[in-house]
C-alpha positions in Angstrom: 0.0 0.0 0.0 3.0 2.3 0.0 3.9 4.8 -2.8 0.5 6.2 -3.4 -0.6 9.6 -2.3 -2.7 9.7 0.8 -6.4 10.3 0.3 -8.8 12.9 1.6 -9.6 10.9 4.8 -5.9 11.1 6.0 -5.8 14.7 5.0 -8.9 15.4 7.0 -7.5 13.6 10.0 -4.3 15.7 9.7 -6.4 18.9 9.5 -8.6 18.0 12.5 -5.5 17.1 14.6 -3.9 20.4 13.5 -7.0 22.4 14.3 -7.3 20.7 17.6 -3.7 21.5 18.4 -4.3 25.2 17.6 -7.4 25.3 19.9 -5.3 23.6 22.6 -2.6 26.2 22.3 -5.2 29.1 22.4 -7.2 27.6 25.3 -3.9 27.1 27.2 -2.8 30.6 26.6 -6.2 31.9 27.7 -5.9 29.9 31.0 -9.0 27.8 30.2 -7.9 24.9 32.3 -10.7 22.3 31.9 -11.5 23.3 28.3 -7.8 23.2 27.4 -7.4 19.7 28.8 -10.5 18.4 27.0 -9.4 19.9 23.7 -5.9 18.5 24.1 -7.3 15.0 24.9 -9.5 15.1 21.8 -6.5 15.6 19.5 -5.2 12.1 20.5 -7.7 10.0 18.4 -7.1 11.7 15.0 -3.4 11.8 15.8 -3.4 8.0 16.5 -5.3 7.5 13.2 -2.6 9.4 11.4 0.2 7.3 13.0 -1.6 4.1 12.1 -2.3 5.1 8.5 1.3 6.2 8.0 2.8 3.1 9.6 0.7 0.7 7.5 0.2 2.5 4.2 2.4 5.6 3.9 5.8 5.0 5.3 7.2 8.3 4.1 4.9 10.0 6.5 6.1 8.0 9.5 8.8 10.4 10.6 6.6 13.5 10.7 3.6 11.7 12.2 5.7 10.0 14.9 7.4 13.3 15.7 4.1 15.1 16.0 2.7 12.4 18.3 5.8 12.2 20.4 6.1 16.0 20.8 2.4 16.3 21.6 2.7 13.6 24.2 5.7 15.4 25.7 3.7 18.6 25.9 0.9 16.8 27.6 3.4 15.4 30.1 4.7 18.8 31.1 1.7 20.9 32.1 3.5 22.5 35.0 6.2 24.1 32.8 4.1 26.6 30.9 6.7 27.9 28.4 8.0 24.4 27.6 4.4 23.1 27.4 3.4 25.8 24.8 6.6 25.5 22.9 6.2 21.7 22.5 2.6 22.1 21.4 3.7 24.6 18.7 6.4 22.1 17.5 3.7 19.4 17.3 1.5 21.8 15.3 4.5 22.4 12.9 5.0 18.7 12.5 1.3 18.2 11.7 1.6 21.0 9.1 4.4 19.0 7.5 2.2 15.9 7.4 -0.6 17.8 5.8 1.7 19.1 3.1 3.3 15.7 2.5 -0.1 14.1 2.2 -0.6 15.8 -1.2 2.5 14.1 -2.6 2.8 10.7 -4.3 1.1 8.7 -7.0 -2.6 9.6 -7.4 -5.0 6.7 -7.5 -8.8 6.6 -7.9 -10.4 6.5 -4.6 -13.8 5.0 -5.5 -17.4 6.3 -5.6 -19.4 7.5 -2.6 -21.5 4.3 -3.0 -18.4 2.2 -2.4 -17.7 4.1 0.8 -21.2 3.6 2.0 -20.8 -0.1 1.3 -17.6 -0.1 3.3 -19.6 0.8 6.4 -21.8 -2.3 6.0 -25.1 -0.3 6.5 -27.3 -3.4 6.9 -25.2 -4.7 9.9 -24.9 -1.1 11.2 -28.6 -0.6 11.2 -29.2 -3.5 13.6 -26.4 -2.4 15.9 -27.9 1.1 16.0 -31.3 -0.4 16.9 -29.8 -2.2 19.9 -27.8 0.9 20.9 -30.8 3.2 20.6 -33.1 0.9 22.6 -30.4 0.4 25.2 -30.3 4.2 25.5 -34.1 4.4 25.9 -34.0 1.7 28.5 -31.2 3.3 30.4 -32.9 6.7 30.5 -36.3 5.1 31.2 -37.7 7.4 28.5 -36.3 9.9 26.1 -32.7 10.9 27.0 -32.9 14.3 25.1 -32.6 14.9 21.4 -29.1 16.3 21.5 -27.8 13.3 23.4 -29.7 10.8 21.2 -28.4 12.3 18.0 -24.8 12.6 19.1 -24.8 9.1 20.6 -26.2 7.5 17.5 -24.0 9.4 15.2 -20.9 8.5 17.2 -22.0 4.9 17.4 -22.6 4.9 13.6 -19.1 6.3 13.0 -17.6 3.6 15.2 -19.5 0.8 13.5 -18.7 2.1 10.1 -15.0 2.6 10.9 -14.7 -1.0 12.2 -16.5 -2.4 9.1 -14.2 -0.5 6.7 -11.2 -1.9 8.5 -12.7 -5.3 8.3 -12.9 -4.9 4.5 -9.1 -4.2 4.5 -8.2 -7.1 6.6 -10.4 -9.6 4.7 -9.5 -8.4 1.2 -7.5 -11.6 0.6 -10.3 -14.0 1.5 -13.3 -12.1 0.2 -12.7 -13.1 -3.4 -12.9 -16.8 -2.2 -16.1 -16.4 -0.4 -18.5 -16.2 -3.3 -20.0 -13.4 -5.5 -21.4 -11.4 -2.7 -18.0 -10.8 -1.0 -16.0 -10.9 -4.2 -17.7 -7.7 -5.3 -16.9 -5.8 -2.1 -15.2 -2.5 -2.8 -11.7 -3.4 -1.6 -11.7 -7.1 -2.7 -12.8 -6.0 -6.2 -10.2 -3.2 -6.4 -12.7 -0.4 -6.8 -11.4 1.2 -3.5 -7.6 0.9 -2.9 -6.8 -0.8 0.5 -5.0 2.3 1.6 -8.0 4.5 1.0 -10.3 2.1 2.9 -7.7 2.0 5.8 -7.6 5.8 6.0 -11.4 5.9 5.9 -11.9 3.3 8.6 -9.3 4.9 10.9 -10.8 8.4 10.4 -14.3 7.3 11.2 -13.1 5.5 14.3 -11.2 8.6 15.5 -14.0 11.0 14.8 -16.4 8.7 16.6 -14.3 9.0 19.8 -14.0 12.8 19.4 -17.8 13.2 18.9 -18.9 10.9 21.7 -16.3 12.3 24.2 -17.1 15.9 23.5 -20.9 15.7 23.0 -22.0 12.8 25.2 -19.4 11.5 27.7 -16.0 9.9 27.9 -17.4 6.5 29.0 -19.6 6.2 25.9 -16.6 7.1 23.7 -14.4 4.5 25.4 -17.0 1.7 25.1 -17.5 2.5 21.4 -13.7 2.4 20.8 -13.4 -0.9 22.7 -16.1 -2.5 20.5 -14.4 -1.2 17.4 -11.0 -2.5 18.4 -12.4 -5.9 19.6 -14.1 -6.4 16.2 -11.1 -5.4 14.1 -8.2 -6.8 16.1 -9.6 -9.7 18.2 -12.3 -11.1 15.9 -11.3 -10.2 12.4 -7.5 -10.3 12.7 -7.2 -13.2 15.1 -10.2 -15.3 16.0 -11.9 -15.5 12.7 -9.1 -17.5 11.0 -7.9 -19.5 14.1 -10.8 -21.2 15.8 -14.2 -22.6 15.2 -15.3 -20.7 18.3 -14.5 -17.4 16.6 -18.0 -16.0 16.6 -18.7 -17.2 20.2 -15.9 -15.0 21.5 -16.0 -12.4 18.8 -19.7 -11.8 19.3 -18.7 -9.6 22.2 -18.0 -6.8 19.7 -21.6 -6.8 18.4 -22.9 -6.8 22.0 -21.2 -3.5 22.9 -23.8 -1.1 21.3 -26.4 -1.5 24.1 -23.7 -0.6 26.6 -22.9 2.5 24.5 -26.5 3.5 24.5 -26.9 2.9 28.2 -23.8 4.9 29.0 -24.9 7.8 26.8 -28.1 8.0 28.8 -26.8 7.4 32.3 -23.0 8.0 32.2 -22.4 4.6 33.8 -23.0 0.9 33.1 -24.5 -1.3 35.8 -25.8 -4.9 35.9 -28.9 -4.0 33.9 -26.8 -2.8 31.0 -24.6 -5.9 31.1 -27.7 -8.0 30.9 -28.4 -6.4 27.5 -24.8 -7.1 26.5 -25.4 -10.8 27.5 -28.5 -11.0 25.3 -26.7 -10.0 22.1 -23.7 -12.0 23.1 -25.7 -15.2 23.4 -27.8 -14.4 20.3 -24.8 -14.0 18.0 -23.7 -17.7 17.7 -27.1 -19.2 16.6 -27.7 -16.2 14.3 -24.2 -16.4 12.6 -24.1 -20.2 12.5 -27.4 -20.2 10.6 -25.7 -18.1 8.0 -22.6 -20.2 8.1 -24.7 -23.3 7.2 -25.8 -21.5 4.1 -22.3 -20.6 2.9 -20.4 -23.5 4.4 -18.5 -24.2 1.1 -17.4 -20.5 0.8 -15.9 -20.7 4.3 -14.2 -23.9 3.4 -12.7 -22.4 0.2 -11.4 -19.5 2.2 -10.0 -21.8 4.9 -12.0 -20.0 7.6 -12.8 -22.6 10.4 -16.4 -21.8 11.0 -18.3 -24.4 13.0 -20.1 -26.1 10.0 -16.7 -26.6 8.3 -14.9 -28.0 11.3 -17.7 -29.9 13.2 -20.3 -30.5 10.4 -23.9 -29.4 9.8 -25.5 -31.7 12.4 -23.3 -30.6 15.2 -23.8 -27.0 14.2 -27.6 -27.4 14.2 -27.4 -29.0 17.7 -25.3 -26.1 19.0 -27.8 -23.7 17.6 -30.6 -25.3 19.6 -28.5 -25.3 22.8 -27.6 -21.6 22.4 -31.2 -20.8 21.5 -32.4 -22.3 24.8 -29.8 -20.3 26.6 -30.9 -17.2 24.7 -34.5 -17.5 25.9 -33.2 -17.9 29.5 -30.9 -14.8 29.2 -33.7 -12.7 27.7 -35.7 -13.2 30.9 -33.0 -11.9 33.2 -33.9 -8.2 32.8 -37.5 -9.0 33.9 -36.2 -11.3 36.8 -33.9 -8.5 37.9 -36.8 -6.0 37.9 -35.5 -3.9 35.1 -38.3 -4.8 32.6 -42.0 -5.2 32.9 -44.8 -7.3 31.3 -44.6 -5.8 27.8 -41.0 -6.9 27.5 -41.4 -10.4 29.1 -44.4 -11.3 27.0 -42.5 -10.2 23.9 -39.4 -12.1 24.9 -41.3 -15.3 25.5 -43.3 -15.1 22.3 -40.2 -14.2 20.2 -38.1 -16.8 21.9 -40.7 -19.5 21.4 -40.6 -18.9 17.6 -36.8 -18.8 17.7 -36.7 -22.2 19.5 -39.2 -23.7 17.1 -37.2 -22.7 14.1 -34.0 -23.9 15.6 -35.5 -27.3 16.5 -36.9 -27.7 13.0 -33.4 -27.0 11.6 -31.9 -29.6 13.9 -34.3 -32.2 12.7 -33.7 -31.5 9.1 -30.7 -29.4 8.1 -31.7 -27.8 4.8 -30.7 -24.4 3.3 -34.3 -23.3 3.4 -34.6 -23.8 7.1 -31.2 -22.3 7.8 -32.2 -19.2 5.8 -35.5 -18.9 7.6 -33.8 -19.0 11.0 -31.1 -16.5 9.9 -33.6 -14.0 8.6 -35.9 -14.4 11.6 -33.0 -13.9 14.0 -32.4 -10.4 12.6 -36.1 -9.6 13.1 -36.0 -11.2 16.5 -33.3 -9.1 18.0 -34.8 -5.8 16.6 -38.2 -6.6 18.0 -36.8 -7.8 21.3 -35.0 -4.6 21.9 -38.0 -2.6 20.6 -40.1 -4.3 23.2 -37.6 -3.4 25.9 -37.6 0.3 24.8 -41.4 0.3 24.7 -41.6 -1.2 28.1 -39.3 1.4 29.5 -41.5 4.3 28.4 -44.9 2.9 29.4 
């Protein structure tokens, strides 16, 4: 990925980091203590995105980006020495200016259409994550948390999810062509979007998510969104997916983070009630994903991805789906048993869970593509309706 000119996403990260550094210098000179510390802290995410982009895709930018990060860190470490602190911040700003200038140099490559960048964010997956995050926020607030908080939280969560998905495209670009027509035509795998551009895009969205959530919602919300992002990219995609048949069991934790993000946005903390929502999505993920894996078992085998149907066979996968479905129904009753949900939710959970179990048992008795597809599509509707019932119960 080296040798090409950086794209607009890296330049935007550089400009945001530079603008934040300017604001940090101004706020420090104006003796705005708390504001100064907040602004300075918000420079870190785009700066980290710059360093990662340079290290992976644009090695000639490494000296300037590392210098800016090191000097900025040195400035942050010397708040008591005012003149040194301001001088180091100014040097960091100069280094960022160098990065911005250098980002316009190199071989120009097409950077793809806007539709490709929308596809990089995996909007269908994101929509379900936003539903669980939004309903988690309503449940945490026991009503409407405020329009400003809701908009900022959902926008920040969308950026985090989109950034993680874009980075997933980059890491999976070698196996996507082996996984059938659907993944073969993905923007990075097909070559419509260069890997370096998708990398910059994913890192920029991830960084801006943290900045938005930390500044407009609260720091805990930003940290949780970042943890979910990194877990999906580094733990699931980079490690578990290709190393163990239990990949989605452990990796499902990433998709279970949005309810925590929503809850933290509404309450500024996460307690047991929030973790119960996390547990629901965590236990839901394996049967949902294994139903899809049964449909595209051969694709996973071609790509040498050790999904459960490839390693243990269809019968064992169907049996595991039933076991996890039973556990899922039990876990969905915990919010009611704990006293955090009422009759609307528990009736919905029981009805939806009964249908889930019925479809899972039918699949176990006769493992066919039609029954696997039916369970997979129902599982998507199931989770959305379950969390909608939770949100409705919270406002009644």
